[in-house]
N, C-alpha and C positions, 0 to 999 in steps of 0.2 A: 554961447556954448560953454562958457566957464561955469555957469550955474549947474549945468548937467554934469560936467566933469567933477565939480566940487561935491555935488550930491552923491555921485557914484563913489568917489574917493572916501567920503564920510561913511557911506554904507559899508564899503569894503573894510575900513578901519574898525567900525563897530563890530562887524562879523569876525574879524581877526581877534579883537579883544574878547568877544564872547567865546570864541573857540579856545583861546588861551585860558580863560577862566574855567571853562568846562574841563579842559585837559588838566589843569592844576588841581581841580577838585577831584577828578577821577584818580589822579596820581596820589593825592593825599589819602583818599579812602582806600585805595588799593594798598598803599603802604601800611595803613592801620590794620587792615585785614591780614596782610602778610606778617606783621608783627604778632598779631593774635595767634596765627597758625604757627609761627616760629616758636612762640612761648609754649604753646600746647605740645608741639613736637619735642621741645626740650623737657617738658614735664613727663612725656611718655618715655623718652630716652632715659630719664632719671629713674622712672619706675622699672624699666627693663634692667638698668644697672643694679637697682636694689634687689630685683628678683635673682640676678646672677650672683650677687653677694650672698643671698639667702641659700641659693643652691650650693655655693662653695662651702657654706657652713655645715652642710649635710655630709660632707666628705671628711676624711681624715685630713688634718691641716697640711700634712707633708705629701699627700697624694697628688698625682698628676692631674686628676680631675679638679681638685680644689684649686691648684695653682692656675689651671687653664680658666676656670670660672672667675677667679680673682682678676686675671689678666683681661678677660672679656669685660668684666664689670668696670675695670679702670678705663678701657678704651671707650666704652659706652658713656661713662661719666665725662670723658674728654669731649665727646661729641655733644653731650648735653651742655657743657660749659661753653663750647664754641657756638652752639645755637643761641645761647642766651646773650652772648657778648658781640656777635658779628651781625651786621645788618644784612638784610635779605639780598641786596644786590651783590655784595661780596660773596655770599654763600653760593649764589647762582653762578657767578664768575668762576669761583674755585671749583665747583662741581663740573662745570662744562670744560674747564681747562684740564681737569683730571681725566674726564671721559675722552677728550681728544688725545691726550698723551697715552692713555692706557685703555683702549676700547674693550679689549677682551677681559681685563681685570674688572672694569666697570660693569660690564654685562654679567660676568660671573658673580660679582659681589651683589648686584641687584637680584639675581636669581637666588643666591644663597640667602639673602635677606628676606626674600619672598617666602622661601621654604621655611625659614626659621619663624617668621611671623605666622605662617599657617599653623605650624606645630604649636607655637605658643598659644594661639587663639583656640586651637582644638583642646589643648591641655586645660585651658581656663573653663571649658564647658564640661563638668564632670559627669553630667547625665547622658548616657548613651541614647542615641536616637532609637525610637521604637517604631516598628512597622505597624501600621494600622491596616485594616481591611481594604481601604481605598487605595493604599500604596501598592497592593499586590494585584497586578493586572490579570492574573490567572485565577484569583480567588482561591488559592490553595492553602492559605495560611490556616484556615480552620479545618479543612477537609483532610489534612494529612494525619494519618494515624500515628499514635505515639510509639507503636512498635512496628517493625517491618512486616510487610505482608509477604507470606511465602505461599507457594502453590503446592498442593499435594500432587501425588502422581496422577490422580484422576482429574486434575485441573481445578479442584475446588480451592478457594482461597482460605488460608488460615493465618492467624497472627502468630508470629514466632516470638 
């Protein structure tokens, strides 16, 4: 019976070793991907800070708008620097701790960031959306007259 027990123990040890190797490989690859994402986020944050600085330069240097834009740019640059220098596990821990301590501020900040990102992305697309015939479910885009239609007293239509 010792041979069966030894064989089972060997198989269990091998499976444990394989599981550990797979876990280590996945953790290494996930860490590499997280670093790539972290650096990309830092680059995006730096681009946003540069855009805020450029916006500040459009205002009078003593104006409230310029000062606010400079302050925003400084804050975003701080976030970019933190993203570059802090490992992903620390960032996740800091973010979750902040969210637990200040849930309303965290949710409000996330919403404000979402609105700002939406406005920023819309501002980056300077061409307005054009409606085509297939977008109009009623087919009225071409059939609408350029002038309003008025009715005469006898009911006949005339263009005003």
